[in-house]
C-alpha positions as protocol buffer text, in pm:
chain_id: "A"
residue {
  index: 1
  type: MET
  ca { x: -11603 y: 4080 z: -464 }
}
residue {
  index: 2
  type: ALA
  ca { x: -11663 y: 3925 z: -797 }
}
residue {
  index: 3
  type: GLN
  ca { x: -11401 y: 4188 z: -911 }
}
residue {
  index: 4
  type: ALA
  ca { x: -11127 y: 4050 z: -672 }
}
residue {
  index: 5
  type: THR
  ca { x: -11191 y: 3632 z: -780 }
}
residue {
  index: 6
  type: THR
  ca { x: -11135 y: 3772 z: -1105 }
}
residue {
  index: 7
  type: ALA
  ca { x: -10836 y: 3930 z: -1111 }
}
residue {
  index: 8
  type: GLY
  ca { x: -10721 y: 3672 z: -849 }
}
residue {
  index: 9
  type: ALA
  ca { x: -10780 y: 3358 z: -1131 }
}
residue {
  index: 10
  type: ALA
  ca { x: -10678 y: 3607 z: -1362 }
}
residue {
  index: 11
  type: ALA
  ca { x: -10332 y: 3628 z: -1154 }
}
residue {
  index: 12
  type: GLY
  ca { x: -10319 y: 3234 z: -1177 }
}
residue {
  index: 13
  type: ASP
  ca { x: -10384 y: 3230 z: -1509 }
}
residue {
  index: 14
  type: SER
  ca { x: -10064 y: 3427 z: -1603 }
}
residue {
  index: 15
  type: THR
  ca { x: -9922 y: 3262 z: -1354 }
}
residue {
  index: 16
  type: GLY
  ca { x: -9906 y: 2897 z: -1436 }
}
residue {
  index: 17
  type: GLY
  ca { x: -9863 y: 3022 z: -1833 }
}
residue {
  index: 18
  type: LEU
  ca { x: -9524 y: 3191 z: -1695 }
}
residue {
  index: 19
  type: ARG
  ca { x: -9444 y: 2835 z: -1558 }
}
residue {
  index: 20
  type: LYS
  ca { x: -9537 y: 2680 z: -1888 }
}
residue {
  index: 21
  type: LEU
  ca { x: -9348 y: 2886 z: -2151 }
}
residue {
  index: 22
  type: ARG
  ca { x: -9006 y: 2839 z: -1877 }
}
residue {
  index: 23
  type: GLY
  ca { x: -9078 y: 2475 z: -1889 }
}
residue {
  index: 24
  type: GLY
  ca { x: -9133 y: 2455 z: -2243 }
}
residue {
  index: 25
  type: VAL
  ca { x: -8803 y: 2669 z: -2323 }
}
residue {
  index: 26
  type: PHE
  ca { x: -8610 y: 2485 z: -2076 }
}
residue {
  index: 27
  type: TRP
  ca { x: -8700 y: 2140 z: -2229 }
}
residue {
  index: 28
  type: THR
  ca { x: -8651 y: 2290 z: -2626 }
}
residue {
  index: 29
  type: LEU
  ca { x: -8312 y: 2383 z: -2485 }
}
residue {
  index: 30
  type: LEU
  ca { x: -8258 y: 2053 z: -2299 }
}
residue {
  index: 31
  type: LEU
  ca { x: -8375 y: 1860 z: -2652 }
}
residue {
  index: 32
  type: ILE
  ca { x: -8142 y: 2106 z: -2851 }
}
residue {
  index: 33
  type: TYR
  ca { x: -7841 y: 2037 z: -2621 }
}
residue {
  index: 34
  type: GLY
  ca { x: -7868 y: 1644 z: -2658 }
}
residue {
  index: 35
  type: ILE
  ca { x: -7951 y: 1609 z: -3000 }
}
residue {
  index: 36
  type: LEU
  ca { x: -7632 y: 1833 z: -3042 }
}
residue {
  index: 37
  type: THR
  ca { x: -7461 y: 1552 z: -2819 }
}
residue {
  index: 38
  type: LEU
  ca { x: -7563 y: 1292 z: -3004 }
}
residue {
  index: 39
  type: TYR
  ca { x: -7524 y: 1382 z: -3334 }
}
residue {
  index: 40
  type: PRO
  ca { x: -7120 y: 1295 z: -3338 }
}
residue {
  index: 41
  type: LEU
  ca { x: -7246 y: 954 z: -3193 }
}
residue {
  index: 42
  type: TYR
  ca { x: -7461 y: 906 z: -3520 }
}
residue {
  index: 43
  type: TRP
  ca { x: -7269 y: 1077 z: -3759 }
}
residue {
  index: 44
  type: LEU
  ca { x: -7014 y: 825 z: -3631 }
}
residue {
  index: 45
  type: PHE
  ca { x: -7192 y: 521 z: -3682 }
}
residue {
  index: 46
  type: LEU
  ca { x: -7302 y: 622 z: -4043 }
}
residue {
  index: 47
  type: SER
  ca { x: -6983 y: 717 z: -4195 }
}
residue {
  index: 48
  type: SER
  ca { x: -6842 y: 370 z: -4025 }
}
residue {
  index: 49
  type: PHE
  ca { x: -7059 y: 193 z: -4300 }
}
residue {
  index: 50
  type: LYS
  ca { x: -6910 y: 435 z: -4632 }
}
residue {
  index: 51
  type: SER
  ca { x: -6591 y: 406 z: -4816 }
}
residue {
  index: 52
  type: ASN
  ca { x: -6377 y: 681 z: -4853 }
}
residue {
  index: 53
  type: ALA
  ca { x: -6507 y: 802 z: -5160 }
}
residue {
  index: 54
  type: GLU
  ca { x: -6851 y: 824 z: -5033 }
}
residue {
  index: 55
  type: PHE
  ca { x: -6701 y: 959 z: -4697 }
}
residue {
  index: 56
  type: PHE
  ca { x: -6544 y: 1279 z: -4898 }
}
residue {
  index: 57
  type: ASN
  ca { x: -6838 y: 1330 z: -5117 }
}
residue {
  index: 58
  type: SER
  ca { x: -7098 y: 1303 z: -4893 }
}
residue {
  index: 59
  type: PRO
  ca { x: -7018 y: 1311 z: -4544 }
}
residue {
  index: 60
  type: PHE
  ca { x: -7326 y: 1388 z: -4368 }
}
residue {
  index: 61
  type: GLY
  ca { x: -7542 y: 1209 z: -4588 }
}
residue {
  index: 62
  type: LEU
  ca { x: -7647 y: 874 z: -4571 }
}
residue {
  index: 63
  type: PRO
  ca { x: -7433 y: 593 z: -4687 }
}
residue {
  index: 64
  type: GLN
  ca { x: -7532 y: 453 z: -5021 }
}
residue {
  index: 65
  type: GLU
  ca { x: -7399 y: 131 z: -5005 }
}
residue {
  index: 66
  type: TRP
  ca { x: -7353 y: -52 z: -4688 }
}
residue {
  index: 67
  type: LEU
  ca { x: -7058 y: -138 z: -4641 }
}
residue {
  index: 68
  type: TRP
  ca { x: -7044 y: -377 z: -4329 }
}
residue {
  index: 69
  type: GLN
  ca { x: -6696 y: -519 z: -4477 }
}
residue {
  index: 70
  type: ASN
  ca { x: -6561 y: -203 z: -4337 }
}
residue {
  index: 71
  type: PHE
  ca { x: -6581 y: -376 z: -3972 }
}
residue {
  index: 72
  type: THR
  ca { x: -6440 y: -737 z: -4037 }
}
residue {
  index: 73
  type: ASN
  ca { x: -6143 y: -546 z: -4286 }
}
residue {
  index: 74
  type: ALA
  ca { x: -6131 y: -310 z: -3981 }
}
residue {
  index: 75
  type: TRP
  ca { x: -6088 y: -646 z: -3738 }
}
residue {
  index: 76
  type: GLU
  ca { x: -5841 y: -801 z: -3884 }
}
residue {
  index: 77
  type: SER
  ca { x: -5632 y: -537 z: -4105 }
}
residue {
  index: 78
  type: SER
  ca { x: -5470 y: -357 z: -3780 }
}
residue {
  index: 79
  type: ASN
  ca { x: -5516 y: -700 z: -3503 }
}
residue {
  index: 80
  type: ILE
  ca { x: -5835 y: -525 z: -3293 }
}
residue {
  index: 81
  type: GLY
  ca { x: -5971 y: -822 z: -3125 }
}
residue {
  index: 82
  type: ARG
  ca { x: -5612 y: -901 z: -3015 }
}
residue {
  index: 83
  type: ALA
  ca { x: -5600 y: -509 z: -2920 }
}
residue {
  index: 84
  type: PHE
  ca { x: -5942 y: -476 z: -2748 }
}
residue {
  index: 85
  type: GLY
  ca { x: -5857 y: -788 z: -2542 }
}
residue {
  index: 86
  type: ASN
  ca { x: -5509 y: -616 z: -2407 }
}
residue {
  index: 87
  type: SER
  ca { x: -5703 y: -293 z: -2339 }
}
residue {
  index: 88
  type: LEU
  ca { x: -5980 y: -524 z: -2146 }
}
residue {
  index: 89
  type: ILE
  ca { x: -5687 y: -640 z: -1949 }
}
residue {
  index: 90
  type: ALA
  ca { x: -5549 y: -310 z: -1872 }
}
residue {
  index: 91
  type: THR
  ca { x: -5873 y: -139 z: -1811 }
}
residue {
  index: 92
  type: MET
  ca { x: -6016 y: -412 z: -1546 }
}
residue {
  index: 93
  type: GLY
  ca { x: -5667 y: -461 z: -1423 }
}
residue {
  index: 94
  type: ALA
  ca { x: -5662 y: -102 z: -1342 }
}
residue {
  index: 95
  type: LEU
  ca { x: -6040 y: -109 z: -1233 }
}
residue {
  index: 96
  type: VAL
  ca { x: -6017 y: -370 z: -1007 }
}
residue {
  index: 97
  type: ILE
  ca { x: -5698 y: -261 z: -798 }
}
residue {
  index: 98
  type: THR
  ca { x: -5877 y: 123 z: -825 }
}
residue {
  index: 99
  type: LEU
  ca { x: -6201 y: 22 z: -669 }
}
residue {
  index: 100
  type: PHE
  ca { x: -6021 y: -246 z: -398 }
}
residue {
  index: 101
  type: ILE
  ca { x: -5783 y: 63 z: -294 }
}
residue {
  index: 102
  type: SER
  ca { x: -6048 y: 384 z: -278 }
}
residue {
  index: 103
  type: LEU
  ca { x: -6267 y: 170 z: -95 }
}
residue {
  index: 104
  type: LEU
  ca { x: -6016 y: 78 z: 162 }
}
residue {
  index: 105
  type: ALA
  ca { x: -5937 y: 416 z: 219 }
}
residue {
  index: 106
  type: SER
  ca { x: -6245 y: 611 z: 176 }
}
residue {
  index: 107
  type: PHE
  ca { x: -6387 y: 396 z: 438 }
}
residue {
  index: 108
  type: ILE
  ca { x: -6102 y: 527 z: 673 }
}
residue {
  index: 109
  type: LEU
  ca { x: -6155 y: 866 z: 558 }
}
residue {
  index: 110
  type: ALA
  ca { x: -6511 y: 894 z: 571 }
}
residue {
  index: 111
  type: ARG
  ca { x: -6581 y: 672 z: 918 }
}
residue {
  index: 112
  type: PHE
  ca { x: -6336 y: 695 z: 1180 }
}
residue {
  index: 113
  type: ARG
  ca { x: -6127 y: 1019 z: 1338 }
}
residue {
  index: 114
  type: PHE
  ca { x: -5766 y: 1055 z: 1358 }
}
residue {
  index: 115
  type: ARG
  ca { x: -5485 y: 1286 z: 1388 }
}
residue {
  index: 116
  type: TRP
  ca { x: -5377 y: 1332 z: 1003 }
}
residue {
  index: 117
  type: LYS
  ca { x: -5696 y: 1289 z: 841 }
}
residue {
  index: 118
  type: GLY
  ca { x: -5715 y: 1627 z: 666 }
}
residue {
  index: 119
  type: VAL
  ca { x: -5340 y: 1591 z: 516 }
}
residue {
  index: 120
  type: VAL
  ca { x: -5412 y: 1257 z: 405 }
}
residue {
  index: 121
  type: MET
  ca { x: -5747 y: 1376 z: 230 }
}
residue {
  index: 122
  type: THR
  ca { x: -5545 y: 1723 z: 116 }
}
residue {
  index: 123
  type: PHE
  ca { x: -5293 y: 1478 z: -17 }
}
residue {
  index: 124
  type: PHE
  ca { x: -5521 y: 1267 z: -252 }
}
residue {
  index: 125
  type: VAL
  ca { x: -5700 y: 1582 z: -390 }
}
residue {
  index: 126
  type: ILE
  ca { x: -5371 y: 1751 z: -487 }
}
residue {
  index: 127
  type: GLY
  ca { x: -5305 y: 1403 z: -703 }
}
residue {
  index: 128
  type: MET
  ca { x: -5640 y: 1530 z: -875 }
}
residue {
  index: 129
  type: LEU
  ca { x: -5456 y: 1872 z: -1003 }
}
residue {
  index: 130
  type: ILE
  ca { x: -5149 y: 1671 z: -1120 }
}
residue {
  index: 131
  type: PRO
  ca { x: -5068 y: 1679 z: -1495 }
}
residue {
  index: 132
  type: ILE
  ca { x: -5121 y: 1343 z: -1647 }
}
residue {
  index: 133
  type: HIS
  ca { x: -4903 y: 1448 z: -1916 }
}
residue {
  index: 134
  type: SER
  ca { x: -4632 y: 1584 z: -1734 }
}
residue {
  index: 135
  type: THR
  ca { x: -4545 y: 1275 z: -1578 }
}
residue {
  index: 136
  type: LEU
  ca { x: -4498 y: 1095 z: -1930 }
}
residue {
  index: 137
  type: VAL
  ca { x: -4089 y: 1123 z: -1913 }
}
residue {
  index: 138
  type: PRO
  ca { x: -4004 y: 1043 z: -1496 }
}
residue {
  index: 139
  type: LEU
  ca { x: -4233 y: 735 z: -1558 }
}
residue {
  index: 140
  type: PHE
  ca { x: -4095 y: 606 z: -1846 }
}
residue {
  index: 141
  type: ILE
  ca { x: -3751 y: 660 z: -1695 }
}
residue {
  index: 142
  type: MET
  ca { x: -3878 y: 483 z: -1349 }
}
residue {
  index: 143
  type: MET
  ca { x: -4038 y: 173 z: -1566 }
}
residue {
  index: 144
  type: LYS
  ca { x: -3726 y: 157 z: -1760 }
}
residue {
  index: 145
  type: GLN
  ca { x: -3522 y: 118 z: -1444 }
}
residue {
  index: 146
  type: ILE
  ca { x: -3743 y: -113 z: -1272 }
}
residue {
  index: 147
  type: ALA
  ca { x: -3768 y: -317 z: -1659 }
}
residue {
  index: 148
  type: MET
  ca { x: -4156 y: -320 z: -1653 }
}
residue {
  index: 149
  type: LEU
  ca { x: -4206 y: -144 z: -2007 }
}
residue {
  index: 150
  type: ASN
  ca { x: -4432 y: -362 z: -2232 }
}
residue {
  index: 151
  type: THR
  ca { x: -4598 y: -530 z: -1964 }
}
residue {
  index: 152
  type: TYR
  ca { x: -4959 y: -517 z: -1841 }
}
residue {
  index: 153
  type: TRP
  ca { x: -4801 y: -371 z: -1542 }
}
residue {
  index: 154
  type: ALA
  ca { x: -4650 y: -59 z: -1738 }
}
residue {
  index: 155
  type: LEU
  ca { x: -5038 y: 42 z: -1843 }
}
residue {
  index: 156
  type: ILE
  ca { x: -5226 y: -72 z: -1512 }
}
residue {
  index: 157
  type: PHE
  ca { x: -5008 y: 76 z: -1221 }
}
residue {
  index: 158
  type: PRO
  ca { x: -5077 y: 451 z: -1388 }
}
residue {
  index: 159
  type: TYR
  ca { x: -5449 y: 412 z: -1481 }
}
residue {
  index: 160
  type: THR
  ca { x: -5418 y: 306 z: -1109 }
}
residue {
  index: 161
  type: ALA
  ca { x: -5275 y: 587 z: -971 }
}
residue {
  index: 162
  type: PHE
  ca { x: -5427 y: 918 z: -1152 }
}
residue {
  index: 163
  type: ALA
  ca { x: -5759 y: 698 z: -1108 }
}
residue {
  index: 164
  type: LEU
  ca { x: -5750 y: 661 z: -716 }
}
residue {
  index: 165
  type: PRO
  ca { x: -5763 y: 1039 z: -598 }
}
residue {
  index: 166
  type: THR
  ca { x: -6127 y: 1139 z: -799 }
}
residue {
  index: 167
  type: ALA
  ca { x: -6276 y: 719 z: -694 }
}
residue {
  index: 168
  type: ILE
  ca { x: -6133 y: 833 z: -314 }
}
residue {
  index: 169
  type: PHE
  ca { x: -6278 y: 1224 z: -342 }
}
residue {
  index: 170
  type: VAL
  ca { x: -6656 y: 1028 z: -412 }
}
residue {
  index: 171
  type: LEU
  ca { x: -6642 y: 749 z: -243 }
}
residue {
  index: 172
  type: THR
  ca { x: -6546 y: 966 z: 82 }
}
residue {
  index: 173
  type: ALA
  ca { x: -6793 y: 1215 z: 7 }
}
residue {
  index: 174
  type: TYR
  ca { x: -7066 y: 957 z: -40 }
}
residue {
  index: 175
  type: LEU
  ca { x: -6962 y: 701 z: 228 }
}
residue {
  index: 176
  type: ALA
  ca { x: -6989 y: 976 z: 521 }
}
residue {
  index: 177
  type: THR
  ca { x: -7382 y: 1104 z: 483 }
}
residue {
  index: 178
  type: ILE
  ca { x: -7425 y: 715 z: 572 }
}
residue {
  index: 179
  type: PRO
  ca { x: -7589 y: 763 z: 945 }
}
residue {
  index: 180
  type: LYS
  ca { x: -7371 y: 614 z: 1195 }
}
residue {
  index: 181
  type: ASP
  ca { x: -7695 y: 427 z: 1352 }
}
residue {
  index: 182
  type: LEU
  ca { x: -7662 y: 203 z: 1103 }
}
residue {
  index: 183
  type: GLU
  ca { x: -7271 y: 117 z: 1242 }
}
residue {
  index: 184
  type: GLU
  ca { x: -7379 y: 99 z: 1535 }
}
residue {
  index: 185
  type: ALA
  ca { x: -7649 y: -168 z: 1532 }
}
residue {
  index: 186
  type: ALA
  ca { x: -7428 y: -364 z: 1348 }
}
residue {
  index: 187
  type: PHE
  ca { x: -7156 y: -336 z: 1613 }
}
residue {
  index: 188
  type: MET
  ca { x: -7471 y: -391 z: 1849 }
}
residue {
  index: 189
  type: ASP
  ca { x: -7539 y: -712 z: 1680 }
}
residue {
  index: 190
  type: GLY
  ca { x: -7208 y: -813 z: 1710 }
}
residue {
  index: 191
  type: SER
  ca { x: -7049 y: -762 z: 1342 }
}
residue {
  index: 192
  type: GLY
  ca { x: -6717 y: -633 z: 1336 }
}
residue {
  index: 193
  type: LEU
  ca { x: -6540 y: -355 z: 1109 }
}
residue {
  index: 194
  type: TRP
  ca { x: -6475 y: -592 z: 807 }
}
residue {
  index: 195
  type: GLY
  ca { x: -6887 y: -763 z: 831 }
}
residue {
  index: 196
  type: ILE
  ca { x: -7000 y: -325 z: 867 }
}
residue {
  index: 197
  type: PHE
  ca { x: -6769 y: -297 z: 579 }
}
residue {
  index: 198
  type: PHE
  ca { x: -6835 y: -554 z: 303 }
}
residue {
  index: 199
  type: ARG
  ca { x: -7220 y: -577 z: 462 }
}
residue {
  index: 200
  type: ILE
  ca { x: -7308 y: -228 z: 488 }
}
residue {
  index: 201
  type: MET
  ca { x: -7103 y: 12 z: 359 }
}
residue {
  index: 202
  type: ILE
  ca { x: -7049 y: -143 z: 2 }
}
residue {
  index: 203
  type: PRO
  ca { x: -7409 y: -249 z: -66 }
}
residue {
  index: 204
  type: MET
  ca { x: -7490 y: 123 z: 58 }
}
residue {
  index: 205
  type: SER
  ca { x: -7198 y: 288 z: -131 }
}
residue {
  index: 206
  type: LEU
  ca { x: -7372 y: 157 z: -459 }
}
residue {
  index: 207
  type: PRO
  ca { x: -7421 y: 473 z: -631 }
}
residue {
  index: 208
  type: ALA
  ca { x: -7074 y: 606 z: -606 }
}
residue {
  index: 209
  type: LEU
  ca { x: -6932 y: 287 z: -721 }
}
residue {
  index: 210
  type: SER
  ca { x: -7090 y: 314 z: -1024 }
}
residue {
  index: 211
  type: THR
  ca { x: -6980 y: 679 z: -1100 }
}
residue {
  index: 212
  type: VAL
  ca { x: -6613 y: 497 z: -1024 }
}
residue {
  index: 213
  type: ILE
  ca { x: -6648 y: 266 z: -1226 }
}
residue {
  index: 214
  type: ILE
  ca { x: -6748 y: 437 z: -1539 }
}
residue {
  index: 215
  type: LEU
  ca { x: -6492 y: 717 z: -1482 }
}
residue {
  index: 216
  type: SER
  ca { x: -6189 y: 489 z: -1437 }
}
residue {
  index: 217
  type: PHE
  ca { x: -6319 y: 258 z: -1712 }
}
residue {
  index: 218
  type: LEU
  ca { x: -6379 y: 523 z: -1947 }
}
residue {
  index: 219
  type: HIS
  ca { x: -6020 y: 721 z: -1839 }
}
residue {
  index: 220
  type: SER
  ca { x: -5812 y: 416 z: -1902 }
}
residue {
  index: 221
  type: TRP
  ca { x: -5998 y: 238 z: -2223 }
}
residue {
  index: 222
  type: ASN
  ca { x: -5988 y: 569 z: -2390 }
}
residue {
  index: 223
  type: ASP
  ca { x: -5598 y: 635 z: -2280 }
}
residue {
  index: 224
  type: PHE
  ca { x: -5369 y: 685 z: -2603 }
}
residue {
  index: 225
  type: SER
  ca { x: -5041 y: 851 z: -2438 }
}
residue {
  index: 226
  type: PHE
  ca { x: -4962 y: 588 z: -2168 }
}
residue {
  index: 227
  type: ALA
  ca { x: -4974 y: 293 z: -2440 }
}
residue {
  index: 228
  type: LEU
  ca { x: -4781 y: 500 z: -2700 }
}
residue {
  index: 229
  type: VAL
  ca { x: -4504 y: 578 z: -2447 }
}
residue {
  index: 230
  type: PHE
  ca { x: -4481 y: 257 z: -2244 }
}
residue {
  index: 231
  type: ILE
  ca { x: -4589 y: -2 z: -2467 }
}
residue {
  index: 232
  type: THR
  ca { x: -4344 y: -55 z: -2845 }
}
residue {
  index: 233
  type: SER
  ca { x: -4472 y: -435 z: -2851 }
}
residue {
  index: 234
  type: SER
  ca { x: -4721 y: -487 z: -3117 }
}
residue {
  index: 235
  type: THR
  ca { x: -4862 y: -758 z: -2919 }
}
residue {
  index: 236
  type: LEU
  ca { x: -4944 y: -545 z: -2636 }
}
residue {
  index: 237
  type: LYS
  ca { x: -5059 y: -281 z: -2871 }
}
residue {
  index: 238
  type: THR
  ca { x: -5406 y: -130 z: -2703 }
}
residue {
  index: 239
  type: LEU
  ca { x: -5708 y: -51 z: -2902 }
}
residue {
  index: 240
  type: PRO
  ca { x: -5660 y: 315 z: -2919 }
}
residue {
  index: 241
  type: LEU
  ca { x: -5291 y: 253 z: -3065 }
}
residue {
  index: 242
  type: ALA
  ca { x: -5450 y: -31 z: -3336 }
}
residue {
  index: 243
  type: ILE
  ca { x: -5698 y: 238 z: -3451 }
}
residue {
  index: 244
  type: SER
  ca { x: -5391 y: 476 z: -3488 }
}
residue {
  index: 245
  type: ASN
  ca { x: -5237 y: 202 z: -3738 }
}
residue {
  index: 246
  type: PHE
  ca { x: -5498 y: 335 z: -3985 }
}
residue {
  index: 247
  type: ALA
  ca { x: -5347 y: 654 z: -4062 }
}
residue {
  index: 248
  type: ASP
  ca { x: -4984 y: 684 z: -4157 }
}
residue {
  index: 249
  type: GLY
  ca { x: -4806 y: 1013 z: -4277 }
}
residue {
  index: 250
  type: TYR
  ca { x: -4980 y: 993 z: -4673 }
}
residue {
  index: 251
  type: GLN
  ca { x: -5343 y: 891 z: -4628 }
}
residue {
  index: 252
  type: THR
  ca { x: -5639 y: 739 z: -4433 }
}
residue {
  index: 253
  type: ASP
  ca { x: -5867 y: 533 z: -4456 }
}
residue {
  index: 254
  type: TYR
  ca { x: -6156 y: 683 z: -4320 }
}
residue {
  index: 255
  type: GLY
  ca { x: -6387 y: 412 z: -4335 }
}
residue {
  index: 256
  type: LEU
  ca { x: -6202 y: 121 z: -4146 }
}
residue {
  index: 257
  type: THR
  ca { x: -6084 y: 406 z: -3861 }
}
residue {
  index: 258
  type: LEU
  ca { x: -6445 y: 505 z: -3804 }
}
residue {
  index: 259
  type: ALA
  ca { x: -6588 y: 108 z: -3801 }
}
residue {
  index: 260
  type: ALA
  ca { x: -6260 y: 35 z: -3565 }
}
residue {
  index: 261
  type: MET
  ca { x: -6369 y: 367 z: -3344 }
}
residue {
  index: 262
  type: THR
  ca { x: -6748 y: 248 z: -3365 }
}
residue {
  index: 263
  type: ILE
  ca { x: -6589 y: -120 z: -3223 }
}
residue {
  index: 264
  type: ALA
  ca { x: -6410 y: 45 z: -2915 }
}
residue {
  index: 265
  type: VAL
  ca { x: -6717 y: 316 z: -2825 }
}
residue {
  index: 266
  type: ILE
  ca { x: -6938 y: 21 z: -2807 }
}
residue {
  index: 267
  type: PRO
  ca { x: -6798 y: -104 z: -2457 }
}
residue {
  index: 268
  type: THR
  ca { x: -6825 y: 258 z: -2329 }
}
residue {
  index: 269
  type: ILE
  ca { x: -7199 y: 281 z: -2443 }
}
residue {
  index: 270
  type: VAL
  ca { x: -7270 y: -21 z: -2290 }
}
residue {
  index: 271
  type: MET
  ca { x: -7074 y: 43 z: -1978 }
}
residue {
  index: 272
  type: TYR
  ca { x: -7295 y: 372 z: -1934 }
}
residue {
  index: 273
  type: LEU
  ca { x: -7634 y: 221 z: -1993 }
}
residue {
  index: 274
  type: ALA
  ca { x: -7550 y: -11 z: -1750 }
}
residue {
  index: 275
  type: PHE
  ca { x: -7511 y: 216 z: -1479 }
}
residue {
  index: 276
  type: GLN
  ca { x: -7663 y: 573 z: -1623 }
}
residue {
  index: 277
  type: GLU
  ca { x: -7920 y: 583 z: -1309 }
}
residue {
  index: 278
  type: GLN
  ca { x: -7635 y: 493 z: -1024 }
}
residue {
  index: 279
  type: VAL
  ca { x: -7461 y: 704 z: -1188 }
}
residue {
  index: 280
  type: MET
  ca { x: -7642 y: 1007 z: -1145 }
}
residue {
  index: 281
  type: LYS
  ca { x: -7684 y: 912 z: -794 }
}
residue {
  index: 282
  type: GLY
  ca { x: -7339 y: 911 z: -722 }
}
residue {
  index: 283
  type: MET
  ca { x: -7254 y: 1242 z: -869 }
}
residue {
  index: 284
  type: THR
  ca { x: -7481 y: 1429 z: -658 }
}
residue {
  index: 285
  type: ALA
  ca { x: -7441 y: 1255 z: -369 }
}
residue {
  index: 286
  type: GLY
  ca { x: -7271 y: 1427 z: -51 }
}
residue {
  index: 287
  type: ALA
  ca { x: -7386 y: 1768 z: -219 }
}
residue {
  index: 288
  type: VAL
  ca { x: -7723 y: 1683 z: 80 }
}
residue {
  index: 289
  type: LYS
  ca { x: -7653 y: 1535 z: 350 }
}
residue {
  index: 290
  type: GLY
  ca { x: -7944 y: 1335 z: 548 }
}
């Protein structure tokens, strides 16, 4: 009996040790992955304080002299302030329209049954498969014909169109997991469809909404191709276009370029930090129902 007890304890210790080993390996790999992921951002911040000569002589070292004037020079020399505002207008305009349309469409697709529901959902899923850059030429021709080039709408409409399929897919999957009992109880209390939509569906879909906000914001804020093709006016250039002005066919001012890139990346970091918990919930929404 004592031998059996000893053998069971040894087996338990072995299992516990193996579990701890697996946990240690997992967290070690996760730490390495985190370092590799964050290092480019760390390198960007450090390099934005260097001069061109120091950037080439010591690309991975700490700055010998922290050149804060790189940020002021970058802000003034390429009119980063105006470009920042243009990017904000185009991005927020597309984001508002995307949220409004995707919420309404997802509410109908997730909570109602109708004949062509599968066809409509397939239509939006196919929209996720269309290569964005393959539409540049036809969109340019169409916008030239309707005199929409060199306007904010030339960016807002394409941003919205390409963000809608993913937004509708995520929101529909999330809204489908909300119990029907909530709707029935709201109807019994005298609430109409709009009341259910605004008072129940939107508050309960915050995790999925946060995911859509982050994905749509990043896509619009970092876009270069649409802005390059549809915008030629210097007063309407967005942030990626303004940053590209620091490089020409002969040389690149890396200090100013990296300082401008640091300015551009700050809003994306703030957005992610504000919604990171909701983003993780929204990305996994719909995987498990109940």
